[in-house]
N, C-alpha and C positions, 0 to 999 in steps of 0.2 A: 503494501499500499505506500502511495506517494507519503511523505511527511506534510504534505498542505491538505491530505483528504481528511474527512471527518465522518464518522459512521455511528450509527446507534442501532438498537435493535431491528428497526422498521426501515431505516433509509439508510441511504448512502450518498454523500455531497461530495461533489468535487469541486473544489474552488477555483478562482479565475487561474492563478498562476499552475497551478495543477493540471487543469486543460491544457492550457498553453504548453506545459512541458511533456504531457502526454501526446499530443498531437505532434510536437517537434520529434520525439522519439520515433513515433510511428513512420516520419518522411526518412529519416535516417535509415532505419530500418529496412523501408520499401525500398531505397536505393541499393542499400548493400545487397539486397536479395535479388534484385533484378539488372544491375548494370554489371559491367567489368571491369572497369577503372574509373573509380570516383576519385576525386580529390577535394580537400576542403579548403577556400581560401583563409588564410591565418594572416591579418595585419600586426596583431597586438591592440586593435581598437576595442572599444567595451562591445559592440555587437559581436565581432567574430571571438571574442572571449568567451560571451555566451553562448555562443554557436559551438563553440570546441567543448565547452564544459557539457553542453546539453549531449553532445556525441558520445564522449566519455561515458556518461550515465547510461546513454541508450544501448552500450557494450558491454558495461561492465560484469564480470570481472575480465572479460577477456580485453586484449588492447585495441587501440582503434584500427578498424580493416583498410585503412586508405592513409595516404600520405598527407601532409598540409603543405599548402602553396603560398608565397608571400611575393607580389609583385613588387618589387623595390624599384623606387623612383630613383632612389639616392639622396632625396629632399626629407628624409624622415626626421622626425625626432629624435634624438639621442635615446630619451626615456624608452620611447616604444620599442627601440630596435633592442635596446638590452632587455625589455621584459620580455621580448619575442622568444630572444635565443634562451632567457633562463626558463619560461614556459615551456619552451620544445626539450631541454634538457631535463627539466623534472618529470615531466608525462613520459619520456623517449619515444618523443616522435620523429618522423622522418621528415625533415624540412627540405622544400626545394624552393629555391629563390631564383625566380626570373628579373634580372636587372635591365632596365632601361637603358644603362648606360652601354650596355653590349648592344642593343639594337641602334643607338646614336653611332657607336664605333663602326658598326657594320654598314653604317650610311641607310637602314632603314627606315628610320625616321629621322627627322632635322629638328633639332632644338630651336626653340625662341629665345634669344638672347637680350631681349628688351628689359626695361626695368621692371617691367609687370610679368615676366615670364614665370611659367609654370610648366612642370614636367607633367602635371595631372593627365592631360589627354594622351599623352604617350604611352600611356599604361596600356591602352587599348591593344597595340601593336605587339607590346611584350605578353601581354595576357593569352592573345590568341596564338602567339608562337609557343609560348608554354605548353598550353593545352594540346596543340599538336605534337610538338616534341614529346609530350610524354604519353600522348595516344587516351588522353581522359576522355571517358563519353559522359561523364557526369560532375558537375563542378556545383558544389555548395558554396553559397553565399550569404551575406548576413544582412541584404537588404530588407527593408521592412515596408510595408503600404503605407505608413503614416508619415514616413519622412518625405516625400516629394510626389507630385502627381503623376509623372511618368511610372515610377516605381507603383504608383497604386493599381496602374493597369497589370502589374506583372501576375502571371499563375503563379502556384507551387512550383509547377515543374514548368520552366519557360524555354520553350523550343528554340536552338538556334539553327541557322541552314550551314551549308558545308563553307560560308564564308565567316562564321561566328556572328552573324547579323542577326537581329532582333526584329520582328514585323509583330506589332501589336494585332492585327489583322487574321496572322497564321497560327494565334495561339489556340489550344485544345480545352474544351470544356473541362471543368473539374467539379463532377456532382458526387455528393455524398462520401468527400474525401478519396475519391478513388483518381488515382493518377496513371496518365499516359506516358510512358518513356519510350514507346518505339521511336527509332531514328535509322535511318541509314548510316553506312561508314563516311566518316568525313563529316557528320552533323553532331551535335551533343545538345545536351540538356542543362540549363540552369537550375540548381535546386534552390529554393528558399525558405529553409524551414524556419525562420522568424518573421515569415510574412503577415501574420496575424498580431505579432505584439506592438507594443508603443514603447515609447521612449521611456514613459513612467512604468509599463511591465518590465522592460530591461533594468532599470535600478532598483524596483520593489523585488527582482528575483537575486539581482548582485546583492542586496542588502541580507537578503533572507538565507542565502546560500553561502554568504561570507566569502566572495569571489575576489581576488586581488585584481587589480589594475594598474595602470602605468599611474606614478602619481601625480601626473598633470590633468587626470580628471577631477583633482580636488584642490581648493584653494591655496594658492602660493603666490609666492612675490616673484615678478619677473620682468624684464623690459618689453614695452608694447609701445606698437605705433598704430596711430589712428588712422584708417586709410577705408574711404568708400563704405564709412559706416559702420565698419567694424574694428577689431583690435587685433593686430597681427603680432605674433611674438617675434623680437627681433632677434634673428639667428643669423648666422653666417651665410644662409640661403638667400635672405631678404635684403634687395637692393633698396636704398632710401630714394625715395622721391624727391625733387627740390622743395624746402621746407619743413622737410619732414624731421621730428625731433623724438627720439626715443625717450621714454619716462618709465618708471615702475609703478605697477600697480598690483593689486591683490586681485588674482583672476583664475580662473578654471576653464577647462575644454571640454563642451559637449560633445564633440565630435573629432575624430583625429584623423588627418590625410596629410597631403604636402604641407610642409611648413611654410610654403610660400603663399599658400591660399586658405589654410583653415584659421579662423578667426577663434577668439576665446572671449569670456563674457565676466565681466567684473561680478566677484562671487566671494562668498566668506564662507562658503558650504565644505565643510573639511571632513566629513562623514557620509558613508552612504544614507543614513536616515536624512541628513540634513539636505543631500542632494535630491533624494526622494521628495522631500516638501518644496525645494525649489522647483524640479520640475513638473510637480503637481499643480503649481501656480502659473507656468508658463503658458502663453498663448501662440508661439512661432515655434515650429519645428527647429530641431539641430541645425539642420541642413540650411535650413531657411534663414538661420540667425546667423550661421557661420562659415557658411562654405561660399568662396569668392567664385567658385568653379561653376557652381549652380546659376551665377547671375549672367552668363553670357549673353543668353538670349532667354525668350519665355519659354522656348522649349529645349533649353540647353541641353536637359539630362536625358531627353527621349532622343534627340539627335546623335548623343554621344551613344546611348543603348543600340540605338540603329546600326551603329558602325562595329560593336560588339563589346561596349564597354561593362562593366561590372552589372 
């Protein structure tokens, strides 16, 4: 019985977090039973951490039956990379790293060198190459429907064609939690076990399960720069624009991506319980509030997903 379940002599109640946990475990087991070469995307961000924790519980006491894959832009926060490596070692996982720098060096992609440059979009080419080289037919991702409107269109099993592209009109119906993973050689399925979770669900689960995260998810002091209505961390990857002056603030990150395009928010929430209270009062999703890469255009995320993005 789940630790969240409650039972009496006449009733069995499955609370909200327990139902989400059970649904995610079912998705992991369904993929493991029907696909030959799954892989789990693990960046060290909060959603991928919860996804990895759920996968480990779904197959416990057996080890995870698939490797984990990180698409490394080379512009990651140091705290996240340290946490990623420590987690992989602790759980005895097989980590595959697809490096954007390798694609830049090989001339497969061209890096923007302007003052607002980001490698975020270049990840698509590296992701598709890593999937192709690994022969992966199912790729677990931590996207949630509440994050952004393009992601709200996703099925749990998201079909990708032989070019890794996503067409929202070509997705299969998912009735009664029945999933269709049929695909031809060269095609693959992106699988989203956290589709029905919200940011509040994620943090409530992190608190309940006492799951460790990189420290930048909690309030800390760091140099920041105000840009385009967001606070960006002043790191070695960020080029200052004319007139910008770094200053220190107490902040935390709601989501973590490239250091060049991921904003933070002023906050004093230093514990999971305090973050839960803060998120419960928020009225803007974490991507809407702190991700500059989603502001490229009104349909920025959907355009990238059509190209094969996460």
